[in-house]
C-alpha positions as CSV (number, residue, x, y, z in Angstrom):
1,M,-13.7,107.6,-9.2
2,L,-10.2,108.5,-7.1
3,S,-10.2,111.9,-7.7
4,R,-13.8,112.2,-6.6
5,I,-13.1,110.5,-3.1
6,F,-10.3,112.9,-2.7
7,I,-12.3,115.9,-3.4
8,F,-14.7,114.7,-1.0
9,L,-12.5,114.1,1.8
10,Y,-10.9,117.4,1.4
11,G,-14.3,119.1,1.6
12,V,-14.9,117.1,4.9
13,V,-11.9,117.8,6.3
14,C,-12.3,121.9,5.4
15,Y,-15.7,121.6,7.0
16,L,-13.9,120.6,10.3
17,L,-11.6,122.7,10.4
18,F,-13.9,125.7,9.7
19,W,-16.4,124.3,12.5
20,Q,-13.7,123.9,15.3
21,W,-12.0,127.3,14.2
22,R,-11.3,129.4,17.2
23,P,-9.9,133.1,17.2
24,L,-6.8,133.9,18.9
25,S,-7.1,135.4,22.0
26,G,-4.6,138.3,23.0
27,I,-1.5,139.4,21.4
28,V,0.6,136.9,19.5
29,W,3.6,138.9,19.3
30,D,4.5,142.5,19.3
31,V,7.4,144.8,18.3
32,S,7.6,147.9,20.7
33,Q,11.5,149.1,19.6
34,P,10.9,151.6,16.8
35,A,14.6,149.9,15.5
36,G,12.4,146.7,15.2
37,R,9.6,148.3,13.8
38,F,11.7,149.6,11.2
39,V,13.6,146.5,10.0
40,L,10.3,144.6,9.5
41,R,8.8,147.2,7.5
42,A,12.1,147.3,5.7
43,L,11.8,143.9,5.1
44,F,8.4,144.0,4.5
45,A,8.9,146.6,1.4
46,T,12.0,144.7,0.2
47,G,9.8,141.7,-0.3
48,W,7.2,143.4,-2.3
49,L,9.9,145.1,-4.3
50,I,11.4,141.6,-5.2
51,V,8.3,140.3,-6.3
52,L,7.4,143.2,-8.6
53,T,11.0,143.1,-9.9
54,I,11.1,139.5,-10.3
55,T,7.8,139.7,-12.3
56,F,8.9,142.1,-14.8
57,L,12.3,139.9,-15.4
58,I,10.0,137.2,-16.3
59,N,7.8,138.9,-18.1
60,H,5.0,140.3,-16.2
61,F,2.1,140.1,-18.7
62,D,2.8,136.5,-19.6
63,L,3.1,135.4,-16.2
64,F,-0.3,136.8,-15.4
65,G,-2.0,136.0,-18.7
66,L,-2.7,139.3,-20.1
67,R,-0.2,138.7,-23.2
68,Q,-2.1,135.5,-24.0
69,V,-5.6,137.4,-23.9
70,Y,-4.3,140.3,-25.6
71,L,-3.0,138.2,-28.7
72,H,-6.5,136.4,-28.8
73,L,-8.4,139.6,-29.0
74,V,-6.1,140.8,-31.7
75,G,-6.7,137.7,-33.3
76,R,-2.6,136.7,-33.4
77,R,-1.3,133.1,-32.8
78,C,0.6,133.1,-29.0
79,A,4.0,132.1,-29.5
80,P,6.0,130.8,-26.5
81,I,8.5,132.8,-24.6
82,S,11.6,131.4,-24.7
83,F,12.7,130.2,-21.0
84,K,15.2,132.6,-19.4
85,T,16.7,132.7,-15.9
86,P,17.7,136.2,-15.7
87,G,19.6,138.1,-12.4
88,P,18.5,136.6,-9.3
89,Y,18.0,133.2,-11.1
90,Q,21.4,132.4,-10.9
91,Y,21.7,132.7,-7.0
92,V,18.3,131.4,-5.5
93,R,15.8,128.7,-7.4
94,H,12.9,130.7,-6.7
95,P,13.7,134.4,-6.3
96,L,9.9,135.6,-6.4
97,Y,9.2,132.9,-3.2
98,V,11.9,134.6,-1.6
99,G,10.1,138.2,-2.4
100,W,7.0,136.7,-0.7
101,L,8.5,135.2,2.4
102,F,10.1,138.6,3.0
103,A,7.2,140.7,2.2
104,F,4.8,138.1,4.3
């Protein structure tokens, strides 16, 4: 029962948010120096590279459920993969989040 109340209230809040949504007028921020643009683009590219690398380090196909679907289609059992913390996980708790932070 409590979950239904939460979902109803969440829907009301979202409706109010969408109803009162106003677009921003004007430019929020702009980087006009070429060096600044280069740095921002380099951070953007680095973030996506980190995300892609980390997904393959922690088994890209298992992360997105592709291994499980493939094993189901060929009729084999899905054995759990052992937990591991390769490379960047020794320095950062959530390197995937760091990559998203840089990308966006």
